[in-house]
C-alpha positions, 0 to 999 in steps of 0.5 A: 496573621496567623493559619486559625485567622486565615480560616474566616478569609475567604482567600482562594491559594496558599495559606501562610505556604501550609496549605494549597486550595487548588491541590485539594480541589483537584488542580493538580489531579488535574496536572498529573492528568495532563501528564500522564494524558501526554506521556500516553499521545506520545505512547500512541503516536509512537506505537502508530508509527511502529505499527506503520513502519512493520505494514510497510516493511511486510508490505514491501516483502509481500510484492518480493515474494510476490514477485519471485513468484511470478514467472510472468513477470520481467523482473523475475529471474528465469523470465523467457527474455528471449521470448519478448517480441515488444514491449510497452510502458505498462504491457508487454507483448511475447511468444507463449514459451509451453502449450502453445495452441498454433504457430504464431500465439503469443500473450499480451501481459500487463507489467503489474500483477492482476488476477484479470482484465477488470483490475487492471488500470485504464491506461494498461488497457489503452496499451493492450488494446494497442498491440491487439490493433497491431495484431489484427492488422499485421495478420489481416496483411498475412489472410489470416485471422487471430483470435483474443482470449483472457485466462484469469488465473487465481480465482 
């Protein structure tokens, strides 16, 4: 059977290896699109992974710079360790280094950097309340009163 006789028949597929109906009607185009699509997907995935990696590195650098700038952080190289009174898991109690209002002026400082107490989590707030209770009991034993106030920085 030659190519002229095949024209009259309604067969699909290759005709004597010369003609491919699927290629004419887009199957080859579909395969090419699938190849490009999979390559595009791989590139998008790689780009997303690279972007996530860069964001993590930037966040690490940002947190390190915050720690080195925050003089109240325990990890700061110039932190006055001799002024520490008590250290809990989420906050610590220390004497005021400069600008004391009176004798016994001390600070309750959260370990994690927070602009105000509103940003602290419940566990940190609970530890800060425990420090306040202990200070109240201590000052009550010596027949003195104490005042608590918050200084929110950078608002």
